[in-house]
KEVEX-805471 format. One record per residue (C-alpha): x, y, z. Coordinates in steps of 0.5 Angstrom, whole numbers, plus 2048, in hexadecimal, padded with zeros to 3 digits. Example, Ala and Ser with C-alpha at 12.3 -4.5 7.8 and 13.67 -1.06 7.14 Angstrom:
REM KEVEX-805471
R, 819, 7F7, 810
R, 81B, 7FE, 80E
***
This chain:
REM KEVEX-805471
R, 7F0, 7A2, 894
R, 7F7, 7A3, 890
R, 7F6, 7A3, 888
R, 7FB, 7A0, 883
R, 800, 7A5, 881
R, 7FF, 7A7, 87A
R, 806, 7A8, 879
R, 807, 7A1, 878
R, 80A, 7A1, 870
R, 805, 79D, 86C
R, 808, 797, 868
R, 809, 799, 861
R, 803, 797, 85C
R, 808, 795, 857
R, 80E, 791, 858
R, 811, 792, 852
R, 818, 78F, 851
R, 81D, 795, 851
R, 81F, 797, 84A
R, 825, 79C, 849
R, 826, 7A0, 843
R, 82C, 79F, 83F
R, 832, 7A2, 842
R, 836, 7A7, 83D
R, 83C, 7AA, 83E
R, 83F, 7AE, 838
R, 844, 7B3, 83B
R, 84B, 7B3, 839
R, 84F, 7AF, 83E
R, 856, 7B0, 83A
R, 857, 7B7, 83D
R, 858, 7B7, 845
R, 854, 7BE, 847
R, 84E, 7BC, 842
R, 84E, 7B5, 845
R, 84E, 7B7, 84C
R, 848, 7BC, 84A
R, 844, 7B6, 847
R, 845, 7B1, 84D
R, 844, 7B5, 853
R, 83D, 7B6, 852
R, 83C, 7AF, 852
R, 83D, 7AF, 859
R, 83A, 7B1, 860
R, 83F, 7B1, 865
R, 842, 7B5, 86B
R, 846, 7BA, 869
R, 848, 7BD, 870
R, 84E, 7B8, 86F
R, 852, 7B6, 86A
R, 852, 7AE, 86A
R, 857, 7AA, 866
R, 855, 7A3, 868
R, 852, 7A0, 862
R, 856, 79A, 863
R, 851, 798, 869
R, 84A, 79A, 866
R, 849, 79D, 85F
R, 842, 7A1, 860
R, 83C, 7A0, 85C
R, 83B, 7A5, 857
R, 834, 7A9, 857
R, 831, 7A4, 852
R, 834, 79E, 855
R, 831, 7A0, 85C
R, 82A, 7A2, 859
R, 82A, 79B, 856
R, 82C, 798, 85D
R, 827, 79C, 860
R, 821, 79A, 85B
R, 823, 792, 85B
R, 824, 792, 863
R, 81C, 795, 863
R, 81A, 790, 85E
R, 81D, 78A, 862
R, 81A, 78D, 869
R, 813, 78D, 866
R, 814, 786, 863
R, 817, 783, 869
R, 817, 77C, 869
R, 813, 77B, 862
R, 81A, 77E, 85F
R, 81E, 77A, 864
R, 81B, 773, 862
R, 81B, 774, 85B
R, 814, 775, 85A
R, 813, 77D, 858
R, 80F, 77D, 851
R, 814, 77E, 84B
R, 81A, 77F, 850
R, 81C, 779, 853
R, 822, 77A, 858
R, 827, 775, 854
R, 826, 778, 84D
R, 827, 77F, 850
R, 82D, 77D, 853
R, 830, 77A, 84D
R, 82F, 780, 849
R, 834, 783, 84F
R, 839, 77D, 84E
R, 838, 77E, 846
R, 83A, 785, 847
R, 840, 784, 84B
R, 842, 77E, 846
R, 842, 783, 840
R, 846, 788, 844
R, 84C, 783, 845
R, 84B, 77F, 83F
R, 849, 778, 842
R, 842, 774, 842
R, 83D, 775, 847
R, 83E, 76E, 849
R, 845, 770, 84B
R, 842, 776, 850
R, 83F, 776, 857
R, 83D, 77C, 85A
R, 840, 77D, 861
R, 83F, 782, 867
R, 846, 785, 865
R, 84D, 784, 863
R, 84F, 781, 86A
R, 849, 77C, 86A
R, 84B, 77A, 863
R, 852, 779, 864
R, 851, 775, 86B
R, 84C, 770, 867
R, 852, 76F, 862
R, 858, 76E, 867
R, 855, 76A, 86C
R, 851, 766, 868
R, 857, 764, 863
R, 856, 75D, 862
R, 85D, 75A, 85F
R, 861, 75C, 866
R, 864, 756, 869
R, 868, 756, 870
R, 86F, 759, 86F
R, 86D, 75D, 869
R, 870, 764, 869
R, 86B, 76A, 868
R, 86F, 771, 866
R, 86D, 778, 867
R, 871, 77F, 867
R, 871, 785, 86C
R, 86D, 789, 867
R, 867, 784, 867
R, 861, 786, 86B
R, 861, 784, 873
R, 85A, 780, 873
R, 85D, 77C, 86D
R, 863, 77B, 870
R, 85F, 778, 876
R, 85B, 774, 872
R, 861, 771, 86F
R, 864, 770, 877
R, 85D, 76C, 878
R, 85F, 767, 873
R, 865, 766, 878
R, 861, 764, 87D
R, 85B, 761, 87A
R, 85F, 75D, 874
R, 866, 75C, 876
R, 869, 761, 871
R, 870, 764, 872
R, 86F, 76C, 871
R, 875, 76F, 86E
R, 875, 777, 86E
R, 879, 77B, 86B
R, 87A, 783, 869
R, 87B, 786, 863
R, 882, 78A, 862
R, 881, 791, 861
R, 881, 795, 85C
R, 87B, 791, 859
R, 87E, 791, 852
R, 87B, 78C, 84E
R, 882, 788, 84D
R, 882, 788, 855
R, 87B, 785, 856
R, 87C, 780, 851
R, 883, 77E, 854
R, 880, 77D, 85B
R, 87A, 779, 858
R, 87F, 775, 854
R, 883, 774, 85A
R, 87E, 772, 85F
R, 87B, 76D, 85B
R, 882, 76A, 859
R, 883, 769, 861
R, 87C, 766, 862
R, 87C, 75F, 85F
R, 876, 75D, 862
R, 872, 764, 861
R, 86B, 763, 85F
R, 867, 769, 85F
R, 869, 770, 85E
R, 865, 776, 861
R, 866, 77C, 85C
R, 864, 783, 85D
R, 862, 787, 856
R, 862, 78E, 859
R, 865, 78E, 860
R, 861, 792, 865
R, 867, 794, 869
R, 86B, 798, 864
R, 867, 797, 85D
R, 86C, 792, 85A
R, 869, 78F, 854
R, 86E, 789, 852
R, 86F, 786, 84C
R, 869, 781, 84D
R, 869, 77D, 847
R, 871, 77B, 847
R, 870, 779, 84E
R, 86A, 775, 84D
R, 86E, 771, 847
R, 874, 771, 84B
R, 870, 76D, 851
R, 86C, 769, 84C
R, 873, 766, 849
R, 875, 764, 850
R, 86E, 760, 851
R, 86C, 766, 856
R, 865, 769, 856
R, 863, 770, 857
R, 85E, 773, 85A
R, 85D, 77B, 858
R, 85B, 780, 85D
R, 858, 785, 858
R, 854, 789, 85D
R, 857, 78F, 85B
R, 858, 78E, 854
R, 850, 78D, 851
R, 84E, 793, 84F
R, 855, 796, 850
R, 859, 793, 84B
R, 857, 791, 844
R, 858, 789, 844
R, 854, 783, 842
R, 855, 77C, 845
R, 859, 77A, 83F
R, 85E, 780, 840
R, 85F, 77D, 847
R, 860, 776, 845
R, 85D, 774, 84C
R, 859, 76E, 84E
R, 856, 771, 854
R, 854, 779, 855
R, 851, 77C, 85B
R, 84F, 783, 85B
R, 84B, 789, 85E
R, 845, 78D, 85A
R, 844, 792, 85F
R, 84B, 795, 85E
R, 84D, 798, 857
R, 847, 795, 854
R, 843, 799, 859
R, 83D, 794, 85A
R, 83A, 794, 860
R, 83D, 792, 867
R, 83E, 78B, 868
R, 83F, 789, 861
R, 844, 785, 85E
R, 845, 77E, 85A
R, 849, 778, 858
R, 84C, 775, 852
R, 84E, 76E, 851
R, 850, 76C, 84A
R, 84B, 767, 848
R, 84F, 761, 847
R, 852, 762, 84E
R, 84B, 762, 852
R, 84C, 75C, 856
R, 853, 75F, 859
R, 84F, 763, 85D
R, 84B, 760, 862
R, 844, 762, 864
R, 844, 767, 86A
R, 843, 763, 870
R, 840, 75D, 86C
R, 83B, 761, 869
R, 835, 75D, 866
R, 830, 763, 864
R, 833, 763, 85D
R, 836, 75C, 85A
R, 83E, 75B, 85A
R, 83E, 75D, 852
R, 83B, 764, 854
R, 840, 76A, 856
R, 83B, 76D, 85A
R, 83C, 767, 85F
R, 843, 76A, 861
R, 840, 770, 864
R, 83C, 771, 86A
R, 835, 770, 868
R, 831, 774, 86E
R, 82D, 77A, 86D
R, 830, 780, 86A
R, 82F, 787, 868
R, 82B, 785, 862
R, 82A, 78C, 860
R, 832, 78D, 860
R, 833, 787, 85B
R, 82D, 789, 857
R, 830, 790, 856
R, 837, 78D, 853
R, 835, 78E, 84C
R, 834, 795, 84D
R, 83A, 796, 850
R, 83E, 793, 84A
R, 839, 797, 845
R, 83C, 79D, 848
R, 843, 79B, 848
R, 843, 799, 841
R, 83F, 79F, 83F
R, 845, 7A3, 842
R, 84A, 79E, 83E
R, 84E, 799, 842
R, 855, 79C, 83F
R, 853, 7A3, 83F
R, 851, 7A2, 847
R, 858, 79F, 848
R, 85C, 7A4, 844
R, 858, 7AA, 848
R, 85A, 7A6, 84F
R, 861, 7A6, 84D
R, 861, 7AE, 84C
R, 85E, 7AF, 853
R, 864, 7AB, 855
R, 869, 7AE, 851
R, 866, 7B5, 853
R, 868, 7B5, 85A
R, 86E, 7B0, 85A
R, 871, 7B5, 855
R, 870, 7BB, 859
R, 874, 7B7, 85F
R, 879, 7B3, 85D
R, 87F, 7B8, 85D
R, 87E, 7B9, 865
R, 884, 7B7, 868
R, 884, 7B0, 86C
R, 87C, 7AF, 86A
R, 87C, 7A8, 867
R, 877, 7A5, 862
R, 876, 79E, 862
R, 876, 79C, 85B
R, 87A, 79E, 855
R, 877, 7A1, 84F
R, 877, 79B, 84A
R, 871, 79A, 845
R, 86C, 795, 848
R, 86F, 794, 84F
R, 86A, 798, 852
R, 863, 79B, 852
R, 860, 7A1, 856
R, 862, 79E, 85D
R, 868, 7A1, 85F
R, 86C, 7A1, 866
R, 871, 7A6, 869
R, 875, 7A7, 86F
R, 877, 7AE, 872
R, 87E, 7AF, 873
R, 880, 7AC, 879
R, 87A, 7A8, 87A
R, 87C, 7A1, 87D
R, 877, 79C, 881
R, 86F, 79B, 881
R, 86E, 7A0, 886
R, 871, 7A6, 882
R, 86D, 7A4, 87C
R, 867, 7A4, 881
R, 869, 7AB, 884
R, 86A, 7AE, 87D
R, 863, 7AB, 87A
R, 85F, 7AE, 880
R, 863, 7B5, 87F
R, 861, 7B5, 878
R, 859, 7B3, 87A
R, 859, 7B8, 880
R, 85D, 7BE, 87D
R, 85C, 7BE, 876
R, 855, 7BA, 875
R, 859, 7B5, 871
R, 857, 7AD, 871
R, 85E, 7A9, 870
R, 85F, 7A2, 873
R, 865, 7A0, 877
R, 866, 799, 874
R, 86B, 794, 877
R, 86D, 78D, 875
R, 873, 78F, 870
R, 87A, 78C, 872
R, 87D, 793, 871
R, 878, 796, 876
R, 871, 799, 876
R, 86F, 79F, 871
R, 86A, 7A4, 870
R, 865, 7A2, 86A
R, 861, 7A7, 866
R, 85C, 7A4, 861
R, 858, 7A9, 85D
R, 851, 7A8, 85A
R, 84E, 7AA, 854
R, 84A, 7AF, 859
R, 851, 7B2, 85B
R, 853, 7B9, 858
R, 85A, 7BC, 856
R, 858, 7C1, 85C
R, 857, 7BC, 861
R, 85E, 7B9, 85F
R, 861, 7C0, 85F
R, 85F, 7C0, 867
R, 862, 7B9, 868
R, 868, 7BC, 864
R, 868, 7C2, 869
R, 868, 7BE, 86F
R, 86D, 7B9, 86D
R, 872, 7BF, 86C
R, 870, 7C2, 872
R, 871, 7BC, 876
R, 877, 7BA, 873
R, 87B, 7BB, 879
R, 876, 7B7, 87E
R, 87B, 7B2, 87F
R, 882, 7B5, 87E
***
């Protein structure tokens, strides 16, 4: 007769709500080396590789990861009691509204203008596909710097709503004057334009356009803007009023470094009815922004951890964090910019970039070259950089340093670029 294994872990006797101590960060972020020394211990990451792909996933700090693990444990032990809004003292919707409120405070919005989503892509699909004011024959505009899937969402409006898709490419160099002239031209040439997709920070080459000026330019012509801030929240210091946009979709697991699968939408309160509920969603009423997002079962622990991620972000300081990211970017670029034939994608105009940057090795041409170079950097040098296609001028190699990267890791990148500068020439 077999006995029940004594290795079965017992259920916690006290299912107490996880409480995190306040996060304090009093280090000097003004000096580059001191900031690195203070930031790197916040992370536990694989250092066998130098990973420059923060534009994909920002990586939780250890305090955020601990909070996520504690909340995952709590949700699991309270299972359906929590999911059914019945956990004593901690109803599901009340707790999730605290996460919404924390995001709203970060962005200068009201809680009623924020809904949580499963990431930036889901958030922006919800805004684009459900934009209610589009009539057959109206034009939807997007540029080559915009994210692939958001372009696909716009293309869907052609098939589903009879929209006319207008695609254009931003001229290089991407100076502010060239960008504004390009948007002004495409808006003038598209009299039936109704919707403009605008990317706050391009995941292809790192471009930060003059967002407010473009939003105002479009609005003056009766064109609504959906702002893709997936790469901006937690990266660029801004508020919804700074942007001027009525509709914004964003990620929280990138630069804010919340758990994977977190993001959200912002809809200005007086514009809510211009985004239809998600596929006729009636779980929430039409006056509730949460009706604009899928309402299936999600990783509740991840969403409950969002306030902790915001707390850590704000303790470090949004402006100080941004300046450190710029220093990381400039550190490696300043050391390779004089390589003959190396092409950096963005001019050094103030406010036109964040930490994301793209470059081309001398003689690098098509997407196969970009993939070959990325594979070489990974296999030979243990450096993760990313081959990105989609720009009219051709593919690039994208480098995105994170707060956990060091100048020593960037030195390895610089050395690899110098060594492989003749790969295609």
